[in-house]
C-alpha positions in Angstrom: -25.5 10.7 -36.2 -24.2 12.6 -33.1 -20.9 14.4 -32.6 -19.3 11.3 -31.0 -20.2 9.1 -33.9 -19.0 11.7 -36.4 -15.7 12.0 -34.5 -15.2 8.2 -34.5 -16.1 8.0 -38.2 -13.8 10.8 -39.2 -10.7 9.9 -37.1 -11.3 6.4 -35.8 -10.8 5.6 -32.1 -7.0 5.7 -32.5 -6.3 8.6 -34.8 -3.4 9.0 -37.1 -0.7 11.2 -35.5 -1.2 13.8 -38.3 -4.5 14.6 -36.5 -3.0 15.1 -33.1 -3.2 18.9 -33.2 -6.8 18.8 -34.5 -7.8 16.5 -31.7 -6.1 18.7 -29.1 -7.9 21.8 -30.5 -11.3 20.0 -30.4 -10.7 19.0 -26.8 -9.6 22.5 -25.8 -12.7 24.0 -27.5 -14.9 21.5 -25.7 -13.3 22.1 -22.3 -13.8 25.9 -22.8 -17.4 25.5 -24.0 -19.4 26.0 -20.8 -22.7 25.4 -22.6 -21.7 21.9 -23.7 -22.8 18.9 -21.5 -21.8 16.3 -24.0 -19.6 14.2 -21.8 -19.4 11.3 -24.2 -17.8 13.5 -26.9 -15.4 15.0 -24.3 -14.4 11.5 -23.1 -14.0 10.3 -26.7 -11.5 13.1 -27.4 -9.6 12.1 -24.3 -9.5 8.5 -25.4 -8.0 9.6 -28.7 -5.2 11.5 -27.0 -4.7 8.6 -24.5 -4.4 6.2 -27.4 -1.6 8.2 -29.0 0.5 8.0 -25.8 2.0 11.5 -25.7 2.9 12.2 -22.1 2.3 16.0 -22.4 -1.4 15.3 -23.2 -2.0 14.2 -19.6 -2.4 17.9 -18.7 -5.2 18.4 -21.3 -7.0 15.2 -20.2 -6.7 16.4 -16.6 -8.3 19.7 -17.6 -11.1 17.8 -19.2 -11.6 15.6 -16.2 -11.8 18.7 -14.0 -14.2 20.7 -16.2 -17.0 19.9 -13.8 -18.2 17.2 -11.4 -19.8 15.1 -14.1 -16.7 15.0 -16.3 -14.7 14.2 -13.2 -16.7 11.0 -12.8 -17.1 10.3 -16.5 -13.4 10.5 -17.6 -11.6 7.4 -16.3 -8.4 7.9 -14.3 -6.5 5.5 -16.6 -6.9 8.0 -19.5 -4.4 10.3 -17.7 -1.6 7.8 -18.3 -1.5 7.1 -22.1 2.3 7.3 -22.0 2.4 4.8 -19.1 2.0 5.2 -15.4 5.7 5.7 -14.5 6.4 7.9 -17.4 3.4 10.1 -16.6 4.4 10.3 -12.9 8.0 11.2 -13.8 6.7 13.9 -16.2 4.4 15.4 -13.6 7.0 15.3 -10.8 9.3 17.5 -12.9 6.6 20.2 -13.0 6.3 22.4 -9.9 2.9 23.7 -10.7 -0.1 23.1 -8.4 -2.0 21.4 -11.2 0.8 18.9 -11.8 1.1 18.2 -8.0 -2.7 17.6 -7.8 -2.7 15.3 -10.8 0.3 13.4 -9.6 -1.3 12.9 -6.2 -4.6 11.8 -7.9 -2.7 9.2 -10.0 -0.7 7.9 -7.0 -3.9 7.5 -5.0 -5.4 5.6 -7.9 -2.4 3.3 -8.0 -2.7 2.6 -4.3 -6.5 2.0 -4.6 -6.0 -0.5 -7.5 -7.3 1.7 -10.4 -4.2 0.7 -12.4 -4.1 -3.0 -11.6 -3.2 -4.9 -14.8 -3.0 -1.6 -16.7 -1.8 -1.3 -20.2 -2.6 1.1 -23.0 -3.5 -1.8 -25.3 -6.0 -3.2 -22.8 -7.6 0.2 -22.3 -7.9 0.7 -26.1 -9.3 -2.8 -26.5 -11.9 -2.0 -23.8 -13.0 1.2 -25.6 -13.1 -0.5 -29.0 -15.6 -2.9 -27.4 -17.4 -0.1 -25.7 -18.0 1.7 -29.0 -18.6 -1.5 -31.0 -15.5 -1.0 -33.1 -13.6 -4.1 -34.5 
């Protein structure tokens, strides 16, 4: 059993909110671990935060997406918007940092290019349940 399987077994795909801080800490540790190339584990942690729908987690998922070139490709843009597209854009627009501006621009470009067509958190969670073979 690899780390991703252990993570799914321990917390499920959609973790209980009581594990939110644990999931955040695991993701921060993985982002900061320059020796790790386990993109599936990193993505799974992002999916867990996405599924809980807290808008402030968009920054952490953005950091994970920008860890390196591979994670930039591996972590889907939709995972940045667990709280919803408009709520995430509003949240980012209230932050004057360069990172927030860059993320907001990235999301807006994704909306224009169709990455969020027919978007809903429930549909994304359903997709990942099928991806991981979870009923």
